[in-house]
C-alpha positions in Angstrom: -3.5 -17.0 18.8 -5.1 -14.5 16.5 -4.2 -14.0 12.8 -2.7 -10.6 13.6 -0.4 -12.1 16.3 0.7 -14.8 13.8 1.5 -12.2 11.2 3.5 -10.1 13.7 5.7 -13.2 14.5 6.6 -13.7 10.8 10.1 -12.5 9.9 10.6 -9.5 7.6 10.7 -10.2 3.9 14.1 -10.8 2.4 15.1 -9.7 -1.1 13.6 -12.1 -3.7 10.8 -13.3 -1.4 7.2 -13.2 -2.5 4.8 -10.9 -0.7 2.0 -12.3 1.6 -1.1 -12.4 -0.6 -3.3 -13.7 2.3 -4.6 -10.3 3.3 -8.3 -9.7 2.8 -9.5 -7.5 -0.1 -10.8 -4.9 2.4 -8.7 -3.9 5.3 -9.0 -2.0 8.6 -6.7 0.8 9.3 -4.5 -1.2 11.6 -4.3 -4.1 9.1 -3.2 -1.7 6.3 -0.5 -0.3 8.6 0.7 -3.8 9.4 0.6 -4.9 5.7 2.8 -1.9 4.9 5.1 -2.6 7.8 4.5 0.8 9.4 2.9 2.1 12.5 -0.7 3.3 12.6 0.6 6.8 13.3 2.8 6.7 10.2 -0.1 5.3 8.1 -2.3 8.2 9.3 0.5 10.6 8.3 0.9 9.0 4.9 -2.9 9.3 4.3 -2.9 13.0 5.3 0.1 13.6 3.0 -1.7 11.7 0.2 1.1 9.1 -0.1 -1.6 6.5 0.5 -5.3 6.9 -0.4 -8.1 7.4 2.1 -10.7 4.8 2.9 -13.4 3.5 0.6 -16.1 6.3 0.5 -18.7 5.8 3.2 -16.6 3.3 5.2 -13.6 3.1 7.5 -12.0 0.3 5.4 -9.3 0.4 2.7 -9.1 -1.5 -0.5 -6.0 -3.8 -0.6 -5.6 -3.5 -4.3 -5.7 0.3 -4.2 -3.1 0.4 -1.5 -0.9 -2.0 -3.4 -1.1 0.1 -6.6 -0.3 3.3 -4.7 2.7 1.7 -3.1 3.8 0.3 -6.4 4.3 3.8 -7.7 1.3 3.8 -10.0 3.5 3.5 -13.1 1.7 4.9 -16.1 3.0 4.3 -19.6 3.4 7.5 -21.7 1.3 7.8 -24.8 3.2 7.5 -28.1 2.5 11.2 -29.0 3.6 12.7 -25.7 6.3 15.3 -26.0 9.2 15.0 -23.5 10.9 18.0 -22.0 14.7 18.3 -22.3 14.9 17.0 -18.7 13.0 13.8 -19.5 15.0 12.9 -22.6 
């Protein structure tokens, strides 16, 4: 049984469970889709819509850490001197 087959047989994560950190640092397209819990077609659509980043330049592989950061929302702390609009206050 391959690793991909074993991963497919694992149940979906439940609230409060830890994520699977056993993914390699560099992933193929099908592995990224599987890691995200989406189809390859949805993954391709998300890359076209720039929801997820494209592959590492010059390759057909994706960086796991970049994918995880983009899915995490890429929260950026505002600078202390940033001015907020009335809608942000």
